[in-house]
N, C-alpha and C positions, 0 to 999 in steps of 0.2 A: 460391619465397618472395619476398615483397616486401621491398625494401631501404629500411626506414624508419630514420631517425636517431632517437635518443632524444628524446622530446618530452613534456613534462609538462603541456602545455596541452590544452584540450578541442577536439576537432574536431567540426564540425557537419555533419549530413547535408544533402545537396542532391540534386535530381533532374536527370536529363538532359532535353533539350528535349522529348522525347516522353513524359516522366513514366513511363518504363518501367523505370528502373534508378536505384540510389542510389549516390552517391559521398560523399566527405568533404573538407571544407575546413578550414584552420586559422583562427585568430581574425583573421588579416590577409586572409583571402579566398583564400589560395593553395590550389590543389587538391593534396591529399595522396594521395587515392585517386580515380581517375576513376570515374564511374558504371559499375558492373558488377554490383552486388548486386541481388537481386530485392527487390520491394516487401515481401516477407515478413520481410526483415531489419528488426528492430524498433528498432535503436538510433538515437536522434535525436542524442545527444551521445556521441561516442566518447572514453572516458576512458583505459582501460587494455586491456580485453579485451572482445570482443563476439562474438555469434553471427551468422553470415551464411550466405547461400546464393547460388549463382550457377550459370549455365548454361555448360558448357564448349564448346569448338569443335565437339564431336560432338553437341551438343544434349542432353547428359546433365546432370542436376541434381546438384550437390554442395553439401553443407552442412558447416560447420566453424567453429572458433573462431579468431579473428585477434587477435593482440596488437598493441600500438602499435609494437613493433619489427619487425613483419612476420612473426612466427612463426605457423605454422599448426599447430593441435593439434585433437584430437578430431574427426577427419573422420567425418562421418555419425554422430556421437554426441551430437547436440544434445539438451538437456533441453527437452522440449516439454510444456506443460500447457495444456489448453483452446485448442489450436491456436496457442499463442504460444511463441516461443523465450524462454529465460531471459535475464535482464538482469544485468549486473555490479552487485554490491552490496558496498560496503566493500572493493573490490579482489578480489572472488572471484565465480565464476560456476559454476553447476552443469552437469554433463554426465551423460549416461546411456549406459552400455555397451550397444551395439546387439545384442550376443550374449547377455548375461546379463539385460538389462533392469534392471540395478542402477544406482543413482545415486551420483555422486561429486562432487568439487569441485576446480576449477582455481583457482590463484591468478592474480594479474594478469599474471604472466609466462608463463602457460601450463603451469606445473609442477603436478603433482597434489598438492593439499593434503590431500584426503581420498579414498582409493581408492573405486572403485565397488563397494561392498559392502553398501549399504543399499537397501531397497525405495524409500525416499524421503528426501530431505533438504529442509529449509527453506532459504530464503535466509539469508545471514549477517546477524545483527542484534546490534550491539554486541559483535562477536567471537564470538557464540554461534550454534550450529546445532542444530536439533532433527532427530532421525533416527528412522526406524522400520525394524526388521529382523524377518525371520521372518513377515511378514504375507502375506495373500492378496489378490490384486487381484479386486475384484468390480465388474462393469459394471452400469450402469443399463440400462433397457429399450431405449434407443436405441443402445446399444453404442458410443457416442461418449465417454461420460463414465464415470469409474470412481472407486472409493474403495478404501482399504486396510483390511482387517479383520483383527483378531487381531494377533499379533506383539508386539514390545516396543519401547517408545519410550525414547529416550535424549536427553540434553542433552550436546552436544560443544563443544569449542573448535575453532578452525580448523586445529589440528594433529592432529585426530582423537583427542584425549584425551577419555575419557568423564568428565564431571563429575557427572552424575546418571544412575544406572542405570535407575531406574523413574520416568521423567518423564511427567507427564500434560500433554499439550499443551493450551493454552488460548489462543485468539487474542486474549484480553483482557489478556494479560500484557505489561507494559512492560519489555522486556529492558534498556532504558537506565536503569532504576531499580534495578539490581542492588545488593544489599547482602549481605555475607558476615558471619556471626556464629557464635559457638560454640553458640548455642541458636536455636530457631525464633522468628521474629518474633511479637510479640503485637499488632502493628498490624493492625486489622481490614481495612485496605486492601491488605495484603500476603499473598501466598501463598508458603509456605516449602517447601523441598525439602532432604532430607538428601543431602549430597554423598558421593562415594566416600572422601574423606579424613576423614569424620566431622563436618564442620562443616555449617552450614546456609546456603543462599543463599535470598534472597527477592526477589520482584518485586511492584511495585504493580499492581493490577488496574485497567485503564483505566476500565472501566464503573463499578466501585465508586467510584473517584476522582471520576468525573463526577457520579454521583448525590449524593455528599457535597457537592461544590461547588454543585450545583444547589439542593439543599434547605436547606443551612445557610449559604449565601452569597448567590448570585444572587437567589433568590426571597424573601429576607428584606428587607422594606421596599423593594421594587423600584420604582425611579424611572426617569424618562426618561434622566437622565444615567447612571445605573448600567447601564441596558441598552445605551446607546451605547458605554460603556467595555467592555462584554462582547461587542461586535460587531466583525466584520471591517470594513475600510474600505468594502467594497462588499457589499450584500445582494442576493442573487438571489431573485426572488419570482415567484409563479405569476400572471401577468397573464391577462386573458380569452382572448387569442389565443396569444401566445408568452411565454416567460420574459423578464422584464425585469431590469435591473441598475441599482441606485440607490445613491447615497452613503448611508451609514448614518444620518447626522444627518437628512437629508430624509425617508428612509423611515420611521424610527422616530417622527419628529415627527408624521407623518401617520397612523401606525398603532399608536401606543404602547398605547392602551387595548385594542385588539383583541388584540395580542400578549400583553400583560400578563394579560388574562383567560384566554387559552389556556394560557399557561405555568402560571399559578397553579392550574389545574384539577388538576394532578398531585398537589397536596397533599391533595386530597380522596380518601380511601380508596375511594370508590365509582367513581372515574373509571376508565374502560377505556383503559389506555395501556400502551405498552412502549417500551423503548429499544433501538434497533438500532445495532450498530457496523459500520463499514466504512471505505471510503476515498472521497476526493473524486472526482467524476465530471467528466472534462475537458469533456464536452459542456455542462455547466452552469457550470463554474468554469474558464474559459480565460483570465482576465485575467492580465497579467504578474505581478501581486502573488502569484499562486498557484504560480508556476514552482518555487519552492523546495520545494513539497510534492509534486512529481513526480520520479521517478528519470530516468535517462538514456534510458529507453525510453518516457517519457511516462506511466508508471503511478504510481498513488498510493503514497506512502510511508506506508502505513497502519500499518506496524510501529512507526513513530515518531510519526506524525501522523494518528491515526485520526479518523474522524467519529463523532459520537454523535447519532443522530436520534431525537427524541422523537415518537412517533406516537400521537396521541390519536384514539380512535374514538367517533363519535356515530351513533346510529340516528335518522334523521329521516324520518318517514312510511314506515317499513319499509325505508328505504334507508340503507346504511352510508356514512358520510362520514368521511374521515380527514384530520386536520390534522397537518402535519409541521413541526418546527422543527429544523434541522440545525446542529450545532456542530462546529467543527474544532479539534483540539488544536494550538495553535501554541506558539512559544517563550515567549509571554507568557500562556499559559493557554488555556482553551477560549473560542472566539469564535463567535458566531452568524453563519452565512454564508448560510443559506437559510430562507425562510418560504413554506410552501405550504398555504394554507387553502382548504378546499372547502365549508365550510358558512356562510361569510360573505364579503362582498366586501372585497378589499384595496384601499385607497385609493391611487391613483397620485399620488405627490407632485408630479409634473410635469404641467402642463396639456397 
């Protein structure tokens, strides 16, 4: 066991000279853990607990969870999805029992918060966890990816208390908008669930919220100033060769009419479009201003800050062209962050 003193600061990953191993430094640059972990260890910022892997002196690979105090738990029981280790969220991290293939949850001190008794658990979101039990794992044709079919879904708290017994998971639900009431919500933006104690909890639907804002606010009397206020400081756009990044004022000044025309199309019932939800892509949005929208492993915090991308399709001379307008939910509302237009040239505001 490593002997770490209690430290509430964030430690940052760094590489050895050969870029073959990862270690961690504190905010003053002091080395807290010498580079020893493999590059598969995903944690960029070590807050409380993280998943790591390393090679021992006999050349054997070992994976485990490490806490800030140096405690080792969950040896060879990492929760891995799509070839990625889990990441701490709200002071909790998932693990998977390698004998039963069941998922559980460690707290930030490495204690078991939820035993490994579920087929799958979500990451913690506003103190809530979704779980599925009694399901069957079904693989895709490539045998590398799988999904759970059947079983029962639950909504839990981090003490493994069941809040909703028959929960229908929807990745559009904003768990940070939770309201509890004696009756189901009549708000069309909210989805309600009957709890075990007979009350109702409800959550705002991200996509429905975005649609309402888009059609009853942003697109009503859309002006240059209004679009600037509804945009992120930097706009990423599809230049002829590579993606470019431009300050919102300059980009919108040069392309306002083009963007306005494209966005207003969705008000026409004949327009072929849809809205896709997801998370920001670090390959496109790597400016420092976006750091707050990534977790300690560099992954999008889409449970709190999803992206909503309007995708408008046109058929031009039998060829499908799609224009995309990507918005990010921020602490001050949805903001335009990306414009990708394929059927008309975007003007470069800088010569």
